[in-house]
N, C-alpha and C positions, 0 to 999 in steps of 0.2 A: 673739577675741584670740589673736595669735600670740606665743608665748614663744620667745625665743632664749637660749641659754646660752653664756657665754664662760668657759672653764675653763683654769686654770693654777695652778701652785704659788704660794704667797705670794711677792711680790716680783719676779715675772717680767714685770711691765709690763702687766697686764690693764687697770687703770684708765687707764693712759697711752694704750692703743690702743682703748679702748672707744668713744670718740667717733668715731673713724675707722670702726670696724665699724658703728656706728649710722648714720653718714652713708651709707656704701656700701650698706647693706641697707635703708635707708629706715625705720629703727626710731625710734620717737618718744620712748621713755622708757628710762631706765637705772635699775637697782637695784644699788647698790654699797655695801658696808660699812654697811648699815643706813639708807642714804639712798635716797629716791625722787626721781630727777632728771629734769626735763623741760626740754629746750632748754638754756638757760644759768642755770637756777634750781634750787635745792633746794626741792621741793614739799612734802615731808613726811619724817619720820624723824629719827633722831639718829645722828650718825656714830659708828662703833665707835672712831674715833681720839680721841674725847673721854673714853674710859674710862681708868681709872687702871692697870689690869692687862691683860695679854694675854688672860687667861681671860675677863674681863668684856667685852673687845673682841670675842672670838669669839662670845659669847652675844648681843651686840648685833647682830653681823653676820648671824646666822641668825634674828633677830627672836624670841628666846626670851621676851622680856618681853611679856606679853599686851597691855599698854597701847600699847607701841611698835608691835606688829604691827597692832593695831586702827586706830591712827592712819593707818598707811600703807594698809591695806585700804580705809578710808573715802575716802582721797584718790584711790586707783585707781578706785574706783566713781564718784567725782565726775567725773574727767576722761575716763573710758571710753576708754582707749587701744586702738588697733588692734594695737599691738605693743610688747613690752618686752624689753630685753636684761638678763638676770640674770647677775651676775658671781659666781664662786665658785672655790674651790681644788680642788674635786672634784665628781663627779656626785652624790655623797651630800649635799654641802653645798647644791648647787643644788636637790635634791629637798626638803631641809628648808625652804629659803626659800620654794619654791613652795607647799609644804604649809601653812606658817604664814600665808602671804598669800592662800591659797585661790585660787591661779592654776591655769590648765590646764597639763598637762605640756609640757615643752619640745619643740618640733617640730624645732628644729635646734640642734645642739651644735657649737660652734667651739672648737678648742683653740688655745692661745696659739702653739704651734709652727706653726700654719697661717698666721699673720699677722705673725710676727716672726722675725727671723733668730736663729740660735744665739748670735751675737756680741752682739746687742741684748739677748737674754734674760740672758746672762751678765753684761753690764754693769748691767742693772737689778737683778739679784740682788746684785751687788757694792755698788751704791749703797745698797740696803736694809740690807745687813748692816753697812756702815760708818757710814751716816748715819741709818738708820732713818727714811727719808722716804717719804711716801705721796702719790701723785697723786690728786687729786679731779678728775673730768672736767668741770669748769666753770671759767670765767674767775675770776681772783683777785677782781675787783671784785664778783662775785656771791656771795661767801661769807657775806654778811649777818651774822647774829648767831650762827651756829652754831659759830664758832671764835674767840671772844674770848680774847685772851691767848696765842694760839698763834703759833709761828714760821711765817709764811706767805711763800712766794716764788712766782714764776711762771717758766715755761719755755716755750721755743718747741719745738713738736713737729716732728720731722723723720722722715718715714716713708720707708723704703727702697723702691726700685722705680723703674720708668720714669717719665718725665715725662709722664704721661697727663693728659688734660683733667680727669678725675675728681679726681686727686690735687691738681692745681692749684686746682680749685674748693674742695677741702677746706682746703688751706693758707690760702686767702684768708679763709675764713669761720670756721674753727674751730681755728686753730693755737695758741691760747692756752690753757694749762692751769694748774692750781694745785697746789702742793705743800704739804702740811701735815705738820709733824713731830708725831707723837702725843704726848700728855701723858705717857705712861709712858716715853717716850724722853728727852725734854728739855723744859725749861720756857723760856719766853721771851716776847717781845712782837712784834707786827707793827706796822709803821709805814706810814702813808699820807701822802705828801707833800702839803703845802698846795697845790702846783701842780696836783695831781690834783683836789683839791676845787674849786679855782677853775675848772678846765676843765669839770668836770661841771656846775657852776653856770652857766657861760657858755652851754654847750650847751642846758641846759634853759630858760634865759631866752630865748635868741634863737629857739627853736623855738615859743614861745608867740605866738599871733596877737594883734596889737595892740602888740607890742614890736618895734621895729626894730633895736635894738642894746643890748648889755650894755657899758656904758662902763667899769665898774670892779667888781672883787670884792675884798673884804678879809676874811680869815679870822683871827679872834682866839679866845682860849681864856679861859673864865671858870670859876669854881668849880662852876657847875651844868651846864656843857657848852660846846659850841662855838657861836660867834656868827658868822653870815655876814651881811655887809653888802654890798648890791648897789646900784649906780647904773645907771639905764636911760634909754633914749630911747624915748618913746612915739610911736606912729603916729597922728598927728592926722588923717590922711586916711582912716582906716578907717571912722570914724563909727558903728561898731557896738559900741563898748565904753564902759561906765561905768568910768572909770579907777580910782577907789578899789577897786571890786570886782576889776578886772583885777590890781591889785597884790596884793590879798589872795590871789587864786588863784595868783599867782606864788610868794608865800610858802609856800603849802601844797605846791605841786608841788616846789619846791626842797628843802624839808625832807624830804618823803617820799622823794624820789629819792636824796638823799644818805644818809639812814638805811638805806634798803633796799640800796643798793649797797656801803656801807662798814661798816655795823654801828655807826657812831659815833652818839653822842647829840647832836642839834642842839638847843641851848637856844633860840636866837633866829634868825630870818631878818628882817633889816631891809632894806626896799626903799625907795629914794628915786628919784623921777622927776625928772631934772635937765633934760631937754630934750624938746621936741615936734618931730617931723619932719613938716612939712607938704608936700603935693604941690607940685611945681614949677608 
């Protein structure tokens, strides 16, 4: 396992740039502020930004809690990564994280000044001081249940430098990041548009074999949670599907996908087959 370290003072844009560093170096996983992140998902851990005080957040970030450290260690053993990028404010902090998670020593250390301009660093520090916002290196929709009740926003990442093929590829695939305002900074809610829920539902419905089209999606709210109603057109020509079971499978997939991507509680998924599409 190869360990990389990204070092920079608090608020200088480490999290913002970490996904780019991981992409360019071919690093599979990131450890940032108490979270173990793989691809676009939080795999294990608890974010330091959920803590009520800065002291508690610092302890969380260096995995001082034995249960927290054990959870992340087990997940690392399970996925067996070839490489991990560890973020920290200093070499000492990196060493503490590595020790608590029982990782090998860092083989390459990258400083924020190597990958960001002085103007970008100054701007990041200004935003942190004025708004106390922190970037989580995953898309907003992947924040699942780790940040209920937080103020969440998304940004487009623009990295300075020439228009190389590598940077173009990065912009296409990983330009979306998430901003979380920590609990000890401000309280608030985050909102997900009904249109977003509808689009996720349509996508998951139409990618299921045996369903040709999602005709309509209706999102309503009940006392026990959200209710999703779907009308679909079935593929009569496939011949390989028992339609009642197909519709049950669709209920299961839509519920799981919406809950995992948004953190919302889905109380019901009602599916109605309105049409059959026969071969011409």
